[in-house]
C-alpha positions as a printed Julia matrix, in Angstrom:
315×3 Matrix{Float64}:
 -36.51  19.36  -71.27
 -32.61  18.82  -72.16
 -30.5   18.74  -69.14
 -26.62  18.83  -69.95
 -24.08  16.38  -68.96
 -21.11  18.37  -68.84
 -21.11  21.69  -67.32
 -18.07  24.09  -68.43
 -17.69  27.14  -66.04
 -14.95  29.9   -67.19
 -13.37  31.27  -64.07
 -11.1   33.82  -66.3
 -11.22  34.94  -69.71
  -9.23  37.22  -71.95
  -5.62  36.46  -70.42
  -3.26  33.59  -71.31
   0.73  32.72  -70.78
   1.14  31.87  -74.56
   0.19  32.71  -78.14
  -0.62  29.55  -79.6
  -0.67  29.49  -83.48
  -4.17  27.53  -83.32
  -5.55  29.72  -80.69
  -8.61  32.73  -81.68
  -6.72  34.65  -78.93
  -6.16  37.5   -81.63
  -9.86  37.76  -82.1
 -11.43  37.36  -78.38
 -13.35  40.79  -77.86
 -14.8   40.33  -74.28
 -12.7   42.06  -71.52
 -10.58  40.1   -69.59
 -12.48  39.1   -66.07
 -12.23  36.53  -63.32
 -15.32  35.32  -61.72
 -15.79  36.27  -58.35
 -15.82  33.49  -55.61
 -19.36  34.73  -55.01
 -20.68  34.48  -58.24
 -19.05  30.88  -58.75
 -20.98  29.73  -55.8
 -24.26  31.29  -56.77
 -23.85  29.36  -60.29
 -23.41  26.15  -58.55
 -26.17  26.48  -56.34
 -28.48  27.16  -59.63
 -27.3   23.72  -60.55
 -27.53  21.64  -57.47
 -31.05  20.64  -58.7
 -29.47  19.06  -61.79
 -26.04  17.69  -60.44
 -26.83  14.13  -60.49
 -27.37  14.75  -64.23
 -23.71  16.44  -64.7
 -21.09  13.85  -65.33
 -18.2   16.55  -65.53
 -17.65  20.06  -64.43
 -14.92  21.88  -66.1
 -13.08  25.33  -65.02
 -11.83  26.73  -68.03
 -12.73  28.52  -71.52
 -10.82  31.43  -73.28
  -8.07  31.96  -70.84
  -5.38  30.32  -68.76
  -7.37  28.95  -65.81
  -4.2   28.91  -63.66
  -3.98  32.74  -64.0
  -7.31  32.85  -61.72
  -5.39  32.64  -58.24
  -8.71  31.53  -56.58
  -9.31  28.54  -58.67
  -8.25  26.35  -55.82
 -10.77  27.86  -53.86
 -13.67  27.32  -56.27
 -12.29  23.75  -56.95
 -13.23  23.25  -52.86
 -16.4   24.88  -53.25
 -17.29  22.68  -56.21
 -16.08  19.3   -54.52
 -18.0   20.36  -51.42
 -21.33  20.87  -53.4
 -20.84  17.25  -54.55
 -20.12  17.87  -58.17
 -18.41  14.98  -60.06
 -15.12  15.08  -62.29
 -13.94  18.64  -61.48
 -11.1   19.29  -64.06
  -9.79  22.13  -66.05
  -7.3   22.12  -69.16
  -4.03  24.11  -68.87
  -0.63  24.95  -70.56
   0.85  24.22  -67.71
   3.18  27.16  -67.75
   2.22  28.0   -64.19
   1.66  24.8   -62.61
   4.19  25.23  -59.75
   4.81  23.28  -56.79
   2.6   25.44  -54.33
  -0.06  25.53  -57.13
  -0.22  21.74  -57.47
  -0.24  21.0   -53.85
  -2.89  23.88  -53.83
  -5.2   22.17  -56.37
  -4.72  18.58  -54.95
  -5.97  19.82  -51.28
  -8.96  21.2   -53.18
  -9.69  18.1   -54.56
  -8.92  18.15  -58.1
 -10.42  15.09  -60.16
  -8.81  15.64  -63.45
  -5.98  17.75  -64.95
  -5.81  18.16  -68.43
  -2.18  19.41  -70.1
  -1.98  20.33  -73.58
   1.33  19.25  -74.5
   1.64  19.66  -78.71
   4.94  18.12  -79.48
   7.92  15.77  -78.17
  10.72  18.23  -79.32
  11.22  21.34  -78.07
  11.58  22.83  -81.52
   7.78  21.7   -82.5
   6.26  22.54  -79.11
   7.62  26.05  -79.01
   6.64  26.46  -82.53
   3.22  26.06  -81.46
   2.87  27.12  -78.14
   4.73  30.4   -78.4
   5.96  31.84  -75.51
   5.6   28.89  -73.22
   9.05  27.08  -72.48
   8.79  23.36  -73.35
  11.38  22.39  -70.7
   9.77  23.96  -67.51
   6.26  22.78  -68.91
   7.61  19.21  -68.73
   9.32  19.7   -65.51
   6.2   21.15  -64.19
   3.49  18.1   -65.47
   6.09  15.45  -63.92
   6.37  17.27  -60.55
   2.17  17.77  -60.18
   2.54  13.73  -60.94
   5.15  13.12  -58.61
   3.08  15.46  -55.89
  -0.29  13.61  -56.77
   1.27  10.24  -56.16
   2.79  11.47  -52.7
  -0.55  12.7   -51.8
  -2.65   9.4   -52.45
  -0.34   7.81  -50.43
  -1.16  10.28  -47.54
  -5.04   9.49  -48.34
  -5.73  11.97  -50.56
  -8.08  11.57  -53.54
  -6.68  10.8   -56.86
  -5.99  13.41  -59.8
  -5.62  11.77  -63.08
  -3.65  13.33  -65.41
  -4.66  13.6   -69.19
  -1.83  14.72  -71.74
  -3.45  16.3   -74.63
  -2.31  16.48  -78.17
  -3.51  18.52  -80.73
  -2.61  17.23  -84.06
  -1.84  19.74  -86.86
   0.29  19.38  -89.76
   3.66  20.86  -88.26
   3.26  17.88  -85.35
   1.75  15.15  -87.13
   4.98  13.36  -87.44
   5.5   13.49  -83.77
   2.25  11.69  -82.36
   3.29   8.28  -82.37
   6.43   8.72  -80.56
   4.78  11.32  -78.16
   2.06   8.76  -77.41
   4.8    6.1   -76.67
   6.69   8.48  -74.5
   3.79   9.68  -72.61
   2.37   5.96  -71.86
   5.64   5.1   -70.32
   5.56   8.23  -67.94
   1.66   8.36  -67.18
   0.01   5.83  -64.42
  -3.12   4.16  -65.68
  -3.69   2.69  -62.25
  -4.75   6.4   -61.41
  -6.82   6.72  -64.98
  -4.1    8.9   -66.45
  -4.27   8.82  -70.47
  -2.92  10.31  -73.67
  -5.92  11.87  -75.81
  -5.2   13.24  -79.24
  -7.77  15.39  -81.46
  -7.09  17.46  -84.72
  -6.71  21.21  -84.65
  -9.99  23.2   -84.9
 -11.27  26.28  -86.34
 -13.94  28.21  -84.43
 -16.51  30.92  -85.98
 -13.85  31.24  -88.61
 -10.87  32.78  -86.22
  -8.12  30.42  -86.82
  -5.6   32.39  -88.84
  -4.25  30.09  -91.73
  -6.7   27.1   -90.75
  -6.51  25.36  -93.8
  -2.37  25.09  -93.47
  -2.68  24.09  -90.02
  -5.57  21.32  -90.58
  -5.02  17.71  -91.53
  -7.65  17.83  -94.3
  -9.04  14.63  -93.4
 -12.91  13.53  -92.37
 -16.16  13.95  -93.11
 -18.67  16.66  -91.62
 -21.89  15.92  -89.35
 -25.04  17.45  -89.46
 -25.71  17.12  -85.6
 -23.13  18.65  -82.99
 -22.87  16.64  -79.49
 -21.87  20.0   -78.03
 -25.13  21.76  -78.29
 -26.96  18.72  -76.22
 -24.09  17.8   -74.06
 -22.16  20.8   -72.79
 -23.46  23.8   -71.11
 -20.79  26.51  -71.3
 -21.15  29.61  -69.04
 -18.47  32.68  -69.26
 -16.51  34.36  -66.47
 -19.45  37.14  -66.04
 -22.17  34.46  -65.75
 -23.69  34.76  -69.15
 -24.65  31.56  -71.15
 -22.33  30.87  -74.37
 -24.17  28.83  -77.21
 -21.35  26.47  -76.74
 -17.71  26.12  -75.92
 -16.36  27.7   -79.2
 -18.39  30.88  -78.63
 -15.81  33.2   -77.26
 -17.31  36.45  -77.62
 -20.93  35.93  -76.04
 -22.65  37.11  -79.47
 -26.01  35.39  -78.98
 -27.06  36.89  -75.54
 -28.82  34.02  -74.14
 -29.01  35.07  -70.45
 -27.12  34.65  -67.28
 -27.18  31.99  -64.91
 -26.7   34.62  -62.27
 -30.39  35.78  -62.4
 -32.2   32.53  -64.1
 -32.51  29.01  -64.09
 -29.9   27.59  -65.94
 -31.86  24.61  -68.0
 -34.5   27.5   -68.87
 -31.9   28.94  -70.67
 -30.74  25.91  -72.27
 -34.06  25.29  -73.61
 -34.76  28.41  -74.66
 -36.09  29.46  -78.32
 -32.09  30.03  -79.7
 -31.08  26.57  -78.34
 -34.31  24.73  -79.5
 -33.7   26.41  -82.91
 -30.1   25.61  -83.26
 -30.88  21.74  -82.21
 -33.98  21.44  -84.63
 -31.79  23.02  -87.59
 -29.05  20.38  -86.86
 -31.4   17.57  -87.21
 -32.98  18.59  -90.31
 -29.46  18.64  -91.58
 -29.25  22.68  -91.93
 -25.93  22.96  -89.5
 -24.46  25.05  -92.46
 -27.27  27.58  -92.16
 -26.71  28.56  -88.87
 -24.35  31.29  -87.59
 -21.18  30.21  -85.6
 -22.1   26.49  -86.58
 -21.43  27.06  -90.28
 -17.72  27.9   -89.89
 -17.05  25.57  -87.02
 -14.79  22.49  -87.53
 -15.5   20.83  -84.02
 -17.69  18.02  -85.38
 -15.5   17.6   -88.35
 -11.77  17.03  -86.56
 -13.38  14.97  -83.55
 -14.52  12.92  -86.55
 -11.36  12.75  -88.19
  -9.39  11.87  -85.2
 -11.25   9.22  -84.32
 -11.35   7.49  -87.47
  -7.28   7.91  -88.1
  -6.01   6.84  -84.62
  -7.07   3.59  -83.32
  -4.66   2.76  -80.08
  -5.46   1.69  -76.6
  -3.59   5.13  -75.52
  -6.27   7.1   -77.72
  -9.13   8.04  -75.97
 -12.07  10.01  -77.02
 -15.8    9.82  -76.05
 -18.39  10.78  -78.5
 -19.69  13.5   -75.89
 -16.6   15.15  -75.4
 -13.43  15.86  -77.32
 -11.41  16.76  -74.16
 -11.47  13.02  -73.15
 -13.24  12.9   -70.09
């Protein structure tokens, strides 16, 4: 019986404040939906018997999590249930002063900020629709409020700055890393992370012209062993790359999640990977997550670069 070490719950899907050049948003087919607080609570209660096995709880998926106006409520519920390392990744366009305070009061453990350039021109050419100056201001303000809250006795929330490396921004990585190292505070666990742009289910337009084109492939993807992903309607996804819920694996709202995570489909995919036949698997045969993560691990060896084998978001 395989129990995941990372639980990912998508609290909102189908909506975002940016249209990033490497995003699969043009091919999302599920209707936008915000997970109800009641359903979120039900899902967490089903994971309580397995809570001690979970190192991370991520509250994001295919959508901008800060558009979920009840995100802080959900974080507070998760921390009340005793879940470890509750965090999410965001483009930070909606990281207002009030939102920052609400997240910190709720007990947020990790904020992953997606910033893919050190210059306004590079950043806005990738994260179209987002304003570079506003995003940087939002992140720095969050850190200022975080530091103030810690002095008042609140729990620490670490900040991870994430850089998605691709051909259009590769030249900025070293300066990006150096500049953010001076801003972040390692005593709070802050750090910078980088991984290569990935293609998911063959949906990233012009992937070859964006990718770094380096790194070998791997037969076994850790995602299907370590991370359990749940869509905003409670349906289980095969992995974090499955945007459209094509596999119909079941809902954790009415079934034991670990039974689903060990059902016939999951078992088949793991067995095929272990036999070196990942190329025969739907979704996996066009997914570049293993290659992109591996290539970045080989390419970048600096103290600021963090990448755990089981999690490509660095947590």
